[in-house]
N, C-alpha and C positions, 0 to 999 in steps of 0.2 A: 655289350654297349654300343647301341648305334647312336651317332649324332644324326637327330630330326631335321633339316631343314624346313623351319615352317615361314609361309614367307608374311610380315606381318604388314598389315597397312592399315593406316590412319585415316581417320576422316574427320579432318578438320567441323564440318558443316553438323556433323551427326547431334553434339551438345552432350555426348559422353566422353566424358575426363579422358585422356591416352591412356593412363593405368590401367583402367578399366575395360579400353577398347584392348588391349594386350591380354588381361587373362581372360575375355570373350572369348579371344581367339584362341588361346592355350586349352580351355574348357571344350570350346565346341571340336577342338583336333582330340582330344581325349574321349568325347564322346562318339566320334568318328572314326574311332579308331585308328586314326594317321599318326598317335603317338601311343606307344607300348610302356609299359612300366620297365624301367631300366634304360630309356633314352634318353639322352641328352637334349635339353635345351637351347637354343643357337646362346652364344654368350654374349653378355652384356654390351662387348665391345662392336661385337657383329651386327645386334640388331640397330643398338647408338649409327653405324655406315650407313646403315640399309635404308633406318628409316629417317632418320635425322630429328634423333628425339634426346632429350636429355638422362647422361647416366641414371638418374635418382630416381625418373620415372619409372625406368627398366628396372631399377633393384625391388621399390614400388610393389609392383607388379608380381616381380616373382616371390618377393618377402610373405605377400597375398595369397599367393598359390601356395607356397610353404604352413602359412597357418593355417591353410585350408586341408593340408596333411597330402596334396596332389604333387608336390614337387619336393626335391630334398637340396639346399646346397651344399657343394662341398667345398670349402675352400680354396683354393687355387685351385679347381678338378674343372668343375663348374657345378649348373642346377640341371636336377635328372628327375624323371617321372619315377615317383614313388605308389600310384596305381590311376586307375585309366576309369573312364566314367562310359563305358561302353557296355551293353544290354543286350538282352536276346533280340531286341530290334537290328541289329547291324546287320545280318541276313537280308532284311526289305531293303537294306538302304540303297543297292546298285541298282534297281530295280524302281524303285520311284523318283532317285535322280535321273534317269535316263525317261521316264514320262514327265517330269519338269521339265530338263531341259528341250522336251519336246514342246510343252507349252509354252517356255520362255521365247523358243523359236517362233511360236504361232503370234504371243503380242509381238513380237519385235515385227512381223511381218503385217499387223495391223496398224503398227505405227507410233508402238508406245514405246516413250523412251525409260531410259533406268528407273529417273524418280516416279514414273507413274506406273510402271511395271513393279515397283517398291511402295508403295500408298495402295495399289490394289492389292497386291498379296497381303500387309499388312491387315487390311480391314479386314481383308475376308479370313484372316487367322484367327484374329478377334474376336468375329462375330459366331455366337452359336451355334454349334450344328446341332436345327433341329429332326428329333427321329423321326424316323417313319412310327406310322402306326400302325 
């Protein structure tokens, strides 16, 4: 059993409920292989201290993850990952991450701020890719 330190971050301007932001961040960590089966998630107390959030919000997020079969709570011990969301594409992540980091550097050098970069990425991500004939 390893305790994984997930660095939760909340964005009050995102329009996404705080408990959903926590769920999304745990699921992303699972998808990227940052947490593995048997790893312990940060305690509610630790999350509350680092993110300044209501304990019930953290509990709601952890209960939702438990309902989805991704974690299991052990009273008095903590919350543990019971399965992950990684797949065969995990090996491709690092080269793609490096390419994305290079692209981000180019975007910043071109004068784009974080909101502009995010807007460009999201609109491009949601635009269907035209297949070559």
